[in-house]
C-alpha positions in Angstrom: 0.0 0.0 0.0 1.3 3.4 -0.9 1.1 5.6 2.2 2.3 8.8 0.5 0.0 11.6 1.7 0.4 15.1 0.5 -2.7 16.7 1.9 -3.1 17.4 5.6 -4.6 14.5 7.6 -6.1 13.9 11.0 -3.5 12.3 13.3 -4.6 10.1 16.1 -3.0 11.1 19.4 -2.5 8.1 21.7 -1.0 9.8 24.7 -3.6 8.4 27.2 -3.7 4.8 25.9 -2.8 2.4 28.6 -3.3 4.9 31.4 -6.5 7.0 31.2 -7.8 5.0 28.3 -7.8 1.2 28.9 -6.7 -1.3 26.2 -10.2 -2.3 25.2 -11.3 1.3 24.5 -8.0 2.1 22.8 -8.4 -0.9 20.5 -11.9 0.3 19.6 -10.7 3.8 18.8 -7.8 2.5 16.7 -10.1 0.2 14.8 -12.5 3.0 14.0 -9.7 5.4 13.1 -8.3 2.9 10.5 -11.8 2.0 9.2 -12.4 5.7 8.6 -9.3 6.1 6.5 -6.9 7.4 9.2 -3.2 6.6 8.8 -1.0 8.4 11.3 -0.7 7.4 15.0 1.3 9.7 17.3 2.8 8.5 20.5 6.0 9.0 22.6 8.2 6.8 24.7 7.3 8.9 27.8 3.5 8.5 27.5 2.2 8.8 30.1 4.7 8.7 32.9 2.7 11.3 34.9 -0.4 9.2 34.9 1.2 5.8 35.4 1.9 4.2 38.8 5.2 3.0 37.5 6.4 6.6 37.1 7.9 6.0 33.6 6.5 6.0 30.1 5.9 3.2 27.6 2.2 2.4 28.3 0.9 4.0 25.0 3.5 2.2 22.9 2.7 -1.1 24.5 -1.0 -0.7 23.8 -0.3 0.1 20.1 2.0 -2.9 20.0 -0.6 -5.2 21.4 -3.2 -3.8 18.9 -0.8 -4.5 16.0 -0.3 -8.1 17.1 -4.1 -8.5 17.4 -4.8 -7.0 14.0 -2.7 -8.9 11.3 -2.1 -6.5 8.4 -2.7 -3.4 10.5 1.0 -2.4 10.3 0.6 -2.1 6.5 -2.1 0.5 6.8 -0.8 2.8 9.6 2.2 5.0 10.0 3.6 5.3 13.5 5.3 8.4 14.9 7.0 8.3 18.3 9.3 10.5 20.3 12.4 10.4 22.4 13.8 12.9 25.0 11.4 13.1 27.9 11.1 9.6 29.3 12.3 9.5 33.0 15.3 7.1 33.6 14.4 7.2 37.3 10.7 6.5 38.2 8.8 9.6 39.3 11.8 11.8 38.7 11.1 14.3 35.9 12.6 16.4 34.5 15.7 15.6 36.6 16.1 12.2 35.0 14.7 12.8 31.6 16.7 10.8 29.1 17.8 13.7 26.9 19.1 13.7 23.3 22.6 12.4 23.5 23.5 9.8 20.8 23.3 7.0 23.4 20.0 8.2 24.8 18.4 8.5 21.3 19.7 5.0 20.3 18.5 3.3 23.5 15.2 5.2 23.5 14.4 4.0 20.0 15.4 0.4 20.6 13.1 0.3 23.6 10.2 1.9 21.6 10.6 -0.6 18.8 10.5 -3.4 21.3 7.3 -2.1 22.9 5.7 -1.5 19.6 6.8 -4.8 18.2 8.0 -3.3 14.9 11.3 -3.0 13.1 11.0 0.7 12.3 8.9 3.8 13.0 7.7 6.0 10.2 8.6 9.3 12.0 10.8 9.8 15.0 10.5 13.1 16.9 13.0 14.8 19.1 10.3 15.6 21.8 11.9 18.8 23.0 15.3 20.6 22.9 18.2 19.4 24.9 20.8 22.1 25.0 23.1 20.2 27.3 24.0 18.1 24.2 25.7 19.5 21.1 23.1 19.8 18.3 25.6 18.1 16.0 25.5 14.9 18.1 21.7 14.8 18.2 21.5 15.4 14.4 24.0 12.6 13.8 22.2 10.2 16.0 18.8 10.8 14.3 20.5 10.5 10.9 22.1 7.2 11.9 18.8 5.7 12.8 17.4 6.6 9.4 20.5 5.2 7.7 20.0 1.8 9.5 16.3 1.7 8.8 15.0 2.2 12.3 13.2 5.4 11.3 11.9 6.5 8.0 11.8 10.2 8.8 12.8 12.4 11.6 11.3 15.6 13.1 11.5 18.2 15.8 8.8 18.8 18.4 8.8 21.9 20.6 11.9 23.3 19.0 12.7 27.0 18.1 12.6 27.6 14.4 16.2 28.7 14.3 17.3 25.4 16.0 15.4 23.4 13.4 17.1 25.3 10.6 20.5 24.9 12.2 19.9 21.2 12.6 18.9 20.9 8.9 22.1 22.7 7.9 24.1 20.4 10.1 22.4 17.3 8.6 23.4 18.5 5.1 27.0 19.0 6.3 27.0 15.5 7.8 25.3 13.9 4.8 22.4 12.5 6.9 18.6 12.7 6.9 17.4 16.1 8.1 14.4 16.9 10.3 11.5 17.1 7.9 8.6 17.8 10.3 7.7 20.2 13.0 5.3 19.6 15.9 4.1 22.5 18.0 1.1 23.5 20.0 -1.5 25.4 18.0 -5.2 26.0 17.8 -7.7 28.6 16.6 -7.7 30.4 19.9 -4.4 31.8 21.2 -3.2 32.9 24.7 -2.6 36.5 25.6 0.8 37.6 24.1 3.8 37.3 26.3 2.1 35.0 28.8 3.7 31.7 29.8 2.0 28.4 29.2 1.4 26.5 32.4 1.9 23.1 30.7 5.5 22.0 31.1 7.3 21.5 27.8 4.7 23.0 25.5 5.9 25.4 22.8 3.4 27.4 20.8 3.7 27.5 17.0 4.7 31.0 15.9 4.6 32.8 12.5 8.3 32.0 12.0 7.6 28.3 12.3 5.0 28.4 9.5 7.3 30.7 7.5 10.1 28.2 7.8 7.9 25.3 6.8 6.4 27.1 3.8 9.9 28.2 2.6 11.4 24.7 2.9 10.2 22.0 0.5 9.2 18.8 2.3 8.9 20.3 5.8 5.5 19.4 7.3 3.8 20.9 10.4 1.8 19.0 13.0 -0.2 20.6 15.8 -1.0 19.3 19.2 -3.6 20.5 21.7 -5.6 21.2 18.5 -9.0 21.1 20.3 -7.9 22.6 23.6 -8.9 19.6 25.7 -12.5 19.8 24.6 -12.9 23.5 25.5 -14.6 24.4 22.2 -17.6 22.1 23.0 -17.6 21.3 26.7 -18.9 23.8 29.2 -17.2 21.9 32.0 -13.8 22.5 30.4 -13.3 26.2 30.1 -10.3 27.7 28.4 -7.4 28.4 30.7 -7.3 32.0 32.2 -4.5 33.0 29.8 -7.0 32.6 26.9 -9.4 35.1 28.4 -9.1 38.2 26.1 -11.3 40.0 23.6 -9.7 38.5 20.5 -10.7 35.0 21.5 -14.2 36.2 22.3 -14.5 37.4 18.7 -13.0 34.2 17.3 -15.4 32.0 19.3 -18.3 34.1 18.0 -17.1 33.5 14.4 -16.6 29.8 15.1 -20.2 29.5 16.4 -21.5 31.2 13.2 -19.3 29.1 10.9 -20.3 25.8 12.5 -24.0 26.7 12.0 -23.4 27.8 8.4 -21.5 24.6 7.5 -23.7 22.2 9.6 -20.6 21.1 11.4 -19.4 21.0 15.0 -17.2 23.6 16.4 -14.4 21.0 16.8 -14.7 20.1 13.1 -14.5 23.7 12.0 -11.3 24.2 14.1 -9.8 21.1 12.5 -10.8 22.2 9.0 -9.2 25.6 9.7 -5.9 24.0 10.7 -5.9 21.7 7.6 -6.6 24.7 5.3 -3.3 26.0 6.5 -1.5 22.8 5.6 -1.2 21.7 9.2 -1.8 18.1 10.3 -3.8 18.3 13.6 -3.3 15.7 16.3 -6.5 14.7 18.0 -6.6 12.7 21.2 -9.6 10.5 21.8 -11.0 8.6 24.7 -14.2 7.5 23.0 -14.9 6.2 19.5 -17.4 9.0 18.9 -14.6 11.6 19.3 -12.5 10.1 16.6 -15.5 9.8 14.3 -16.2 13.5 14.8 -12.6 14.4 14.0 -12.4 12.3 10.9 -15.6 13.9 9.6 -13.8 17.3 9.7 -12.0 16.2 6.5 -15.3 16.9 4.7 -15.9 20.4 6.1 -15.1 22.9 3.4 -14.1 26.3 4.8 -14.4 29.0 2.3 -12.0 31.9 1.8 -14.6 34.2 3.4 -14.5 32.0 6.6 -10.7 32.3 6.8 -11.0 36.0 6.3 -13.5 36.4 9.1 -11.3 34.3 11.5 -8.2 36.4 10.5 -10.1 39.6 11.2 -11.4 38.4 14.5 -7.9 37.3 15.7 
């Protein structure tokens, strides 16, 4: 099967699998995602150490691995993305014992991920966050070596500054190894007040310079996480964080409500369609089958140029 995809796609975020989402529910979500034409699964070797009694990650990858074993042929129709950098080496000790991005840490982290997943390669390996204690040259070389040996098909950078990504790509060219060809950052329709800090450890917001870099570099894709703001667009019991309380977001949410009515879509679907219109692949976490069905249906929501203009003016 040719898995080459050029248009933006819904990515299934599996962070809670094996912790907040049990294996049976996770299997049902994965089955429905694939049945609906979904391709990409996004996980990490550290998911979800903060919710696991063990104090370390690996639960999400183990659930995906068990699902692959229970579904012969599933590996041929999904792509798997995982991440290294944040898994604690000492239980319940993060960030103090986070593995980092040294060549040894990257190699060991990927070997452990492949074992948990039960596969011989991942389709995309992310550097989960920066590690400025390690020379960037070393990290770039380690990622490139994994592609050369077939353990990863592509490599990307999550939560990295744009200038670090560009520097890493330059270093990869100098070393003759595979460069980072994907960015993953937090992004959604609503935005926090300027110059306010996010309370979520490790999160980095997508900025205009990130999109500028991706659009100026051929083959550099962008994925967004926290795309649906933990359900805040549709759930009254999950209000937006206080840093999102400003007039601009009030105007945006009003336009969102109008657009959803005009398009006979949910607010979540309009947000996902808005992201995809910008060439961004939105990651959507799901704890219920209905949630991934709603997300997949966003592929059929057609936002017009007038909708984009109204959102831009409101922001």
